[in-house]
C-alpha positions in Angstrom: -16.5 -27.5 19.1 -17.1 -27.6 15.2 -14.4 -30.2 14.1 -14.3 -28.8 10.8 -13.5 -25.3 12.4 -10.8 -27.0 14.3 -9.3 -28.9 11.4 -9.0 -25.8 9.4 -7.2 -23.8 12.1 -4.9 -26.5 12.4 -4.3 -26.4 8.9 -3.9 -22.6 9.2 -1.4 -23.0 11.7 0.8 -25.2 9.7 1.1 -22.6 6.9 4.9 -22.1 7.4 6.8 -21.4 4.1 4.2 -22.0 1.7 2.3 -18.8 2.4 4.2 -15.6 1.8 4.1 -12.5 -0.2 2.0 -6.6 -0.1 -2.3 -4.0 0.2 -9.5 -10.2 1.3 -17.0 -15.9 -1.4 -19.6 -18.9 -3.7 -21.7 -18.9 -7.0 -20.9 -17.9 -10.7 -19.7 -21.3 -10.1 -21.0 -22.3 -6.8 -23.4 -21.9 -4.1 -26.0 -23.9 -6.4 -27.3 -21.4 -8.6 -28.6 -22.7 -11.9 -26.3 -20.2 -13.9 -23.4 -22.4 -13.1 -24.1 -25.7 -13.8 -22.9 -26.6 -17.1 -26.0 -26.4 -19.7 -27.0 -29.4 -21.9 -27.1 -26.9 -25.2 -24.6 -24.1 -24.0 -21.1 -23.3 -22.5 -20.1 -23.5 -19.1 -20.9 -19.9 -17.4 -18.5 -18.8 -14.6 -18.6 -15.6 -12.9 -15.1 -13.9 -11.6 -15.0 -11.1 -9.1 -12.1 -8.7 -9.0 -11.0 -5.0 -9.3 -7.5 -4.8 -11.2 -7.7 -2.7 -14.4 -7.4 -4.9 -17.4 -9.0 -8.0 -16.1 -11.9 -7.5 -18.1 -9.9 -7.3 -21.2 -8.2 -10.8 -20.4 -11.9 -11.9 -19.9 -13.0 -10.6 -23.3 -9.8 -12.5 -25.0 -10.6 -15.6 -23.4 -14.4 -15.6 -24.2 -13.5 -14.9 -28.0 -11.1 -17.9 -28.3 -13.4 -20.5 -26.0 -16.8 -21.5 -27.1 -17.3 -24.0 -24.4 -16.4 -21.6 -21.3 -17.7 -18.1 -21.0 -16.8 -16.1 -18.1 -18.4 -12.7 -16.8 -16.2 -10.1 -14.7 -17.9 -8.1 -12.2 -15.8 -5.2 -11.0 -15.7 -4.6 -7.3 -13.9 -2.1 -5.3 -10.6 -3.4 -4.1 -10.2 -6.2 -1.5 -9.2 -3.7 1.4 -12.0 -1.0 0.3 -14.8 -3.6 0.8 -14.1 -6.2 -2.1 -13.1 -8.9 0.2 -16.0 -8.2 2.7 -18.4 -8.4 0.0 -17.0 -11.9 -0.9 -16.8 -13.3 2.4 -20.6 -12.1 2.7 -21.6 -13.9 -0.9 -19.7 -17.0 0.6 -21.7 -17.0 3.9 -25.0 -16.8 1.7 -24.1 -19.4 -0.6 -24.3 -17.0 -4.0 -20.5 -16.0 -4.4 -18.8 -16.5 -7.9 -16.8 -19.2 -8.7 -13.2 -17.3 -9.3 -11.9 -14.1 -7.3 -9.0 -12.0 -7.5 -7.2 -12.6 -4.0 -4.0 -11.1 -3.2 -1.4 -13.2 -1.9 -1.3 -11.8 1.7 -5.1 -12.6 2.1 -5.2 -16.3 1.1 -4.7 -17.4 4.7 -7.5 -15.1 5.6 -9.7 -16.8 3.2 -8.6 -20.3 4.2 -9.2 -19.7 7.8 -12.7 -18.5 6.8 -13.1 -21.8 4.9 -13.7 -19.7 1.6 -11.4 -21.5 -0.6 -12.0 -24.5 -2.8 -9.4 -27.7 -3.1 -8.3 -27.5 -6.9 -5.2 -29.4 -6.2 -6.5 -32.4 -8.7 -7.5 -29.8 -11.4 -4.4 -27.3 -11.1 -1.4 -29.9 -10.3 -0.6 -29.9 -14.0 0.0 -26.1 -14.2 2.5 -26.1 -11.7 5.6 -26.1 -13.3 4.5 -23.5 -15.3 4.9 -20.8 -12.5 8.0 -19.5 -10.4 8.0 -21.8 -7.4 7.7 -19.4 -4.6 4.4 -17.8 -6.4 2.9 -21.3 -6.3 3.4 -21.5 -2.5 1.3 -18.3 -2.1 -1.7 -20.5 -3.4 -0.8 -23.6 -1.5 -1.0 -25.1 1.8 -0.1 -28.4 3.4 0.0 -29.8 -0.2 -3.6 -28.6 -1.4 -3.7 -26.1 -3.9 -6.5 -23.2 -4.1 -5.8 -20.9 -7.0 -3.5 -19.9 -9.7 -1.2 -17.1 -9.2 -1.3 -13.9 -11.5 1.8 -11.5 -10.4 4.1 -10.8 -8.1 5.0 -7.2 -6.8 8.9 -6.4 -6.8 9.5 -2.7 -5.5 11.6 0.0 -6.8 12.1 3.9 -6.4 10.2 6.2 -8.7 11.7 9.4 -8.7 11.3 12.6 -10.8 14.6 13.1 -13.0 14.0 16.6 -13.9 13.7 17.7 -10.0 16.8 15.8 -8.8 18.7 17.2 -11.7 17.6 20.7 -10.8 18.6 20.6 -7.4 21.5 18.6 -7.9 20.4 15.3 -6.0 22.2 12.0 -7.2 19.9 8.8 -7.3 20.2 7.4 -3.8 21.6 3.8 -3.6 21.3 3.5 0.2 18.6 4.8 2.7 21.1 7.3 4.2 21.8 8.7 0.7 17.8 9.0 0.6 17.8 10.8 3.9 20.3 13.2 2.6 18.4 13.6 -0.6 15.4 14.7 1.2 17.3 17.3 3.3 18.9 18.7 0.5 15.3 18.8 -1.5 13.8 20.3 1.3 16.1 23.1 1.7 16.2 24.2 -1.8 12.4 24.1 -1.9 10.7 24.0 1.6 7.3 23.0 0.0 8.4 20.0 -1.5 8.7 16.5 0.1 11.0 13.4 -1.0 7.9 11.3 -0.7 4.2 10.7 0.7 4.6 8.5 3.6 0.8 7.8 3.6 1.4 6.0 -0.1 4.7 4.0 1.3 4.0 0.4 2.2 5.4 -0.4 5.6 5.4 -4.1 5.2 7.2 -4.2 1.9 9.9 -1.9 3.5 10.2 -4.3 6.7 10.3 -7.2 4.2 13.4 -5.7 2.5 14.9 -5.0 6.1 14.7 -8.6 6.8 11.6 -8.9 8.9 9.7 -11.7 9.7 6.2 -10.5 10.8 4.6 -14.2 11.0 6.1 -17.5 11.4 5.0 -21.0 12.7 6.3 -22.8 15.7 4.9 -26.3 15.6 1.2 -25.9 15.5 1.4 -22.4 16.8 1.8 -19.1 14.9 4.7 -16.5 15.8 4.0 -12.7 15.7 6.9 -10.1 15.5 5.4 -7.3 13.9 7.0 -4.9 16.4 10.8 -7.3 15.9 14.0 -5.2 15.7 14.1 -5.0 11.9 10.6 -3.5 11.7 11.3 -1.1 14.6 14.5 0.2 12.8 12.8 1.0 9.5 10.0 2.5 12.0 12.6 4.7 13.5 14.4 5.7 10.2 11.1 7.2 8.8 10.3 8.8 12.2 13.6 10.8 12.0 12.1 12.2 8.5 9.0 12.5 9.9 10.3 14.7 13.0 12.2 16.8 10.4 9.1 17.4 8.4 11.2 16.0 5.5 8.4 13.8 4.2 4.3 14.6 3.4 2.1 13.0 6.0 -1.0 14.7 5.2 -2.1 13.8 1.8 -4.0 10.2 1.1 -2.3 7.8 -0.9 -3.7 7.7 -4.5 -5.7 10.7 -3.6 -6.2 13.7 -6.4 -3.7 15.9 -4.1 -1.1 12.8 -4.1 -1.1 12.5 -8.1 -0.9 16.2 -8.3 2.1 16.5 -6.3 3.7 13.6 -8.1 2.7 15.3 -11.5 4.2 18.9 -10.3 7.1 17.5 -8.8 6.5 18.6 -5.3 6.4 14.9 -4.3 10.0 14.1 -5.8 9.7 9.9 -5.2 7.2 7.3 -4.9 8.4 3.8 -3.4 6.1 1.1 -4.7 6.0 -1.9 -7.0 5.7 -2.7 -10.7 2.1 -2.2 -10.5 2.4 1.4 -10.0 4.4 2.3 -13.0 1.0 2.6 -15.3 -0.7 4.4 -12.8 1.6 7.2 -12.5 1.5 7.6 -16.5 -2.4 7.6 -16.1 -3.0 9.9 -13.4 0.6 12.2 -14.0 0.4 12.5 -17.7 2.0 16.2 -17.8 4.9 14.3 -16.1 5.7 12.2 -19.4 9.3 11.6 -19.6 10.2 13.3 -16.3 10.0 10.1 -14.1 12.9 7.3 -13.7 12.9 4.0 -11.9 15.8 3.1 -9.8 16.6 0.0 -7.3 15.2 0.4 -3.9 18.0 2.1 -1.6 19.8 -0.6 0.4 20.5 -0.4 4.1 24.2 -1.0 3.5 26.0 0.0 0.4 26.7 -2.7 -1.8 23.6 -4.9 -0.9 21.2 -6.4 -3.3 18.1 -6.8 -1.0 14.5 -5.9 -2.0 10.9 -6.1 -0.8 7.9 -7.3 -2.3 4.3 -5.0 -2.5 1.2 -7.0 -3.6 0.9 -10.2 -5.9 -2.3 -11.8 -6.6 -3.8 -15.1 -7.4 -7.1 -16.0 -9.3 -8.8 -18.0 -6.5 -11.5 -20.8 -6.7 -14.2 -19.9 -4.3 -15.6 -22.5 -2.2 -19.0 -24.2 -3.7 -17.8 -24.1 -7.1 -19.4 -26.8 -9.1 -17.2 -26.3 -12.1 -13.7 -26.5 -10.8 -12.2 -27.8 -13.8 -13.3 -24.8 -16.0 -12.2 -22.6 -13.4 -8.9 -23.4 -13.2 -8.7 -23.8 -17.1 -9.8 -19.8 -17.2 -7.3 -19.0 -14.5 -4.4 -20.7 -15.8 -5.2 -19.4 -19.1 -5.1 -15.6 -18.0 -2.0 -16.2 -16.3 -0.4 -17.8 -19.1 -1.7 -16.8 -22.3 0.5 -14.5 -24.1 -2.3 -12.1 -25.5 -3.6 -12.1 -22.1 -0.4 -11.3 -20.5 0.7 -8.7 -22.9 -2.5 -7.0 -21.6 -2.2 -7.4 -18.0 1.7 -6.3 -18.2 0.5 -3.2 -20.3 -2.7 -2.4 -18.5 -2.7 -3.7 -15.1 1.2 -3.4 -14.6 1.9 -6.8 -13.7 5.2 -8.7 -13.3 4.0 -12.5 -14.3 4.1 -15.3 -12.0 4.1 -17.6 -14.9 7.7 -18.6 -16.2 6.5 -17.6 -19.9 5.3 -14.1 -18.9 9.1 -13.4 -17.8 10.2 -13.9 -21.2 7.8 -11.8 -23.0 8.9 -8.5 -24.7 6.6 -6.6 -22.4 8.4 -7.2 -19.7 12.0 -6.4 -21.1 11.5 -3.1 -23.3 11.3 0.6 -22.9 8.1 2.2 -21.8 7.4 5.6 -23.5 6.5 7.6 -20.4 9.5 7.0 -18.6 11.4 8.2 -21.4 12.0 4.7 -23.3 13.9 3.7 -20.1 13.6 -0.2 -19.8 12.3 -0.1 -16.1 11.8 -3.7 -16.2 15.4 -4.2 -15.6 15.2 -2.7 -12.3 12.0 -5.1 -11.4 14.0 -8.1 -12.6 16.6 -7.5 -10.1 14.6 -6.7 -7.3 12.3 -9.9 -8.1 15.6 -12.0 -8.1 16.7 -10.5 -5.0 13.6 -10.9 -2.7 13.4 -13.0 0.3 10.6 -15.6 -0.8 10.4 -17.0 2.9 7.9 -13.9 4.1 4.9 -15.1 5.2 1.5 -13.4 6.0 -0.8 -14.1 8.8 -4.5 -15.4 8.6 -6.2 -12.2 10.1 -5.3 -9.8 7.1 -8.5 -8.0 6.7 -7.9 -6.8 10.5 -4.3 -6.4 10.0 -4.8 -4.1 7.2 -7.4 -2.0 9.0 -5.3 -1.7 12.3 -2.3 -0.7 10.2 -3.6 2.0 8.4 -5.3 3.3 11.9 -2.0 3.0 13.9 0.1 4.6 11.1 -2.3 7.4 10.5 -2.3 8.1 14.3 1.4 8.4 14.1 1.9 10.7 11.0 -0.6 13.0 12.8 1.6 13.3 15.8 -0.5 11.1 18.1 2.1 8.7 18.7 5.3 7.5 17.4 5.7 5.0 14.6 7.6 2.6 17.0 4.7 2.7 19.3 2.3 2.0 16.8 4.1 -1.2 16.0 3.8 -2.4 19.9 0.1 -1.4 19.2 -0.2 -3.4 16.1 1.3 -6.2 17.5 -0.9 -6.3 20.4 -4.0 -6.0 18.2 -3.0 -8.8 15.8 -2.1 -11.3 18.5 -5.6 -10.7 20.1 -7.5 -10.8 16.7 -5.9 -14.3 15.9 -6.5 -15.5 19.7 -10.1 -14.7 19.0 -10.3 -16.8 16.0 -9.1 -19.9 18.2 -5.5 -20.1 17.0 -2.4 -20.5 19.2 0.0 -17.7 19.3 3.5 -17.2 20.4 5.1 -13.9 20.7 
């Protein structure tokens, strides 16, 4: 057996608290292409693959202020829509870029595939500039593989005008949210409280205190269908059965945005990065949206989930690790870059300095001048940072989408979908040679 592969699997099995979060690889710097090596009479040229809006502008800002290093940003489909597959194929072919946008949830998968470069020596000096748990997302067993960019604290986006029209109070608990769904549907049978297809189950399970992945010694522990997640599933199943939620329109589709813009969908449950997307895709609803804390399972609690969070990872084979880390650190910490990423990408910074910028403590015109960042700050400060992701995220994402889709179509229940997802995830991990406990 390949000893390198065995060692890598053992490393992944020991991830424990250093990998958490959510909705994954070697040339612009790697793989041996000529363009990646420093030229005697020119700057080091780095290639960067990603998909987030605004990243291209940060690259432009960097290039305008750095003569010795120049970065080219290539936009891909999002990770789950083919971007990660392209990265993995490029790694195997030996022609991947130096830098890649990799979600926190996908770092274990990239490690298992041997697709990340150890940049501990190059990155260690930047560690104290970041919120500690975000650094843990790019580090395993004392080794670092990239630079954190952002986190995804969750909140409730709601139509203020719709709530006011029907006398609905902003729900503080999930019981109140269910009551709001009933009241809305009674007043307007064509309206729905939320589109469930655009609502991330992992983040809601995270809020409830679930632990989908953990480790026991050198083995993985998988409890996707544990009691906390099952309670979340049963709650939403109740709303599905009463036809109080939309389970037909695909998330982020034209129909989904249209329903938000018209008010036929009264809320959206999502992370901070959703706020600019709503503004861009539902312009006619300007001034009609508010942002409130995620409803709680028990009155008075302060428990929240995280959806997303990303890194600028350095891919295997990068010949210019020092310059790659220099750019990645700059992008996540420079004030001009952060302003761009906050305004355009909708990030909540992983860098400590970013949390002090005016951009994350101001009113937002689209939301009626409301300082929505106060809500996200509270969420970020009250999110359990011990959540872990597993090492087969590409498979998990695909299976999760299929299982939930079948449940929303009435082919099975959400609870049964969890059992199916548990079984498929364990089987996928074992197929990679990993030891798994259930």
